[in-house]
C-alpha positions in Angstrom: 71.6 74.1 149.5 73.6 77.1 149.2 73.6 79.3 145.9 77.3 78.1 145.5 76.4 74.5 145.5 73.6 75.1 143.0 75.8 76.9 140.5 78.4 73.9 140.8 75.7 72.0 138.7 76.2 74.3 136.0 80.1 74.8 136.4 80.5 70.8 136.3 78.4 70.8 133.1 80.8 73.7 131.4 83.8 71.7 132.8 82.7 68.8 131.1 82.1 70.8 127.8 78.3 70.0 128.1 76.8 73.5 128.4 73.5 74.0 127.0 72.1 76.7 124.8 69.0 79.1 125.3 67.2 81.7 123.3 69.1 85.2 123.4 68.7 86.5 127.1 67.2 89.8 127.4 65.8 91.3 130.6 66.8 93.2 134.0 68.6 95.9 131.9 70.7 93.6 129.6 70.7 92.0 126.3 73.0 89.3 124.7 73.2 89.5 121.0 75.3 89.0 118.3 75.2 92.7 116.8 74.5 95.4 119.0 71.8 97.9 117.6 72.6 101.6 116.9 72.2 103.7 120.2 68.8 104.9 120.4 67.6 108.4 121.0 68.0 109.7 124.6 65.0 109.1 126.7 63.6 108.5 130.3 65.2 105.0 130.2 69.1 104.4 129.8 69.7 101.9 126.9 70.2 98.4 128.4 73.7 96.9 128.7 74.4 95.0 125.3 76.4 91.9 125.4 77.8 91.2 122.0 79.2 87.8 121.5 79.0 85.0 118.9 78.3 82.8 121.8 74.9 84.1 122.3 73.3 81.1 123.0 75.6 79.7 125.5 76.1 82.8 127.5 72.3 83.0 127.6 72.1 79.5 129.1 74.5 80.3 131.9 73.0 83.7 132.6 69.3 81.7 133.0 71.2 79.4 135.4 72.5 82.2 137.7 69.0 83.8 137.4 67.2 80.6 138.2 69.5 80.1 141.4 68.8 83.9 142.4 65.1 83.8 141.9 64.5 81.2 144.6 65.4 84.3 147.0 62.3 86.4 148.0 64.5 89.6 147.9 65.2 88.9 144.2 63.2 91.8 142.8 65.4 94.3 144.9 68.8 93.0 143.4 68.2 91.4 139.9 69.0 94.8 138.1 72.2 94.8 139.9 73.2 91.2 139.5 72.5 91.1 135.5 74.5 94.4 135.0 77.5 92.5 136.9 77.0 89.5 134.8 76.8 91.6 131.5 79.8 93.8 132.3 82.0 90.4 133.4 81.0 88.9 130.1 81.8 92.0 128.1 85.3 92.6 130.0 86.0 88.8 129.4 85.4 89.1 125.5 84.7 86.2 123.4 88.3 85.9 121.6 89.3 83.3 124.4 86.6 80.8 123.6 83.3 80.1 125.1 84.4 78.0 127.8 86.5 81.0 129.2 83.4 83.3 128.8 81.1 80.7 130.4 83.4 80.0 133.3 84.2 83.7 134.1 80.6 84.7 133.8 79.3 82.0 136.4 82.3 83.1 138.6 80.8 86.4 138.7 77.4 84.6 139.7 79.3 82.8 142.6 80.9 86.2 143.8 77.4 88.3 143.9 75.1 85.5 145.2 77.4 84.2 148.0 78.4 87.9 149.2 74.5 88.0 149.8 74.3 84.7 151.5 74.6 83.5 155.0 74.0 79.8 155.7 72.0 79.2 152.7 69.8 82.1 153.3 69.7 85.6 151.7 70.9 88.4 154.0 68.6 91.6 154.5 69.2 93.6 151.0 67.1 96.3 151.7 69.8 98.9 152.9 72.4 97.2 150.7 73.5 99.9 147.9 74.8 97.9 144.8 77.5 99.5 142.7 76.4 98.8 139.1 79.6 98.4 137.0 79.5 100.2 133.6 81.7 100.2 130.5 85.4 100.0 130.9 85.5 100.1 134.8 85.2 96.3 135.1 88.5 94.7 134.5 88.8 90.9 133.4 89.7 88.8 136.2 92.4 86.6 135.6 91.3 83.3 134.0 94.0 81.2 135.9 92.5 82.5 139.2 88.9 81.5 138.0 90.3 77.8 137.3 91.8 77.9 140.9 88.4 78.9 142.3 86.7 75.8 140.5 89.6 73.6 141.4 89.2 74.4 145.1 85.5 73.4 144.6 86.7 70.0 143.3 85.0 70.8 139.9 87.3 69.3 137.1 87.4 71.6 133.9 88.3 70.1 130.8 89.9 72.9 129.0 88.9 73.6 125.4 91.6 74.6 122.9 91.8 78.4 122.7 90.4 80.2 119.5 92.8 83.0 119.6 96.6 83.6 119.5 96.6 84.9 123.2 
């Protein structure tokens, strides 16, 4: 089964508004939290990418689902920091103002994009010579949500949209 087919299971849960909740995710250079801590003193290691959202538990659940699919690949250790940086940057670009479902579907879409780019016929391609760009800060744009919904529709995943929590 391909990574996309495995991620479809999570997408269907989000589409039915039956997503899960997990403890706040932290690892591989990212942390999901409700309030970002103050910047630390400069040191050898850079600060992690903080994802600040009121949907900590729900977003952590999606990140764990993507992680669980990615961990099945032997090369996981080579690409995990790039994967999590992209998930965090996507979540930060999306923001939380448009609701939890928007945040979860957008972040999961980034998981599909990343993992399917590395996969051929259900097997991960050789990543040893592949240089990953790690998006930081404002360089990562929010992907249009209607196109994300079209992606899920093309995969025959029904999305029962929640009501927007903002005036956008």
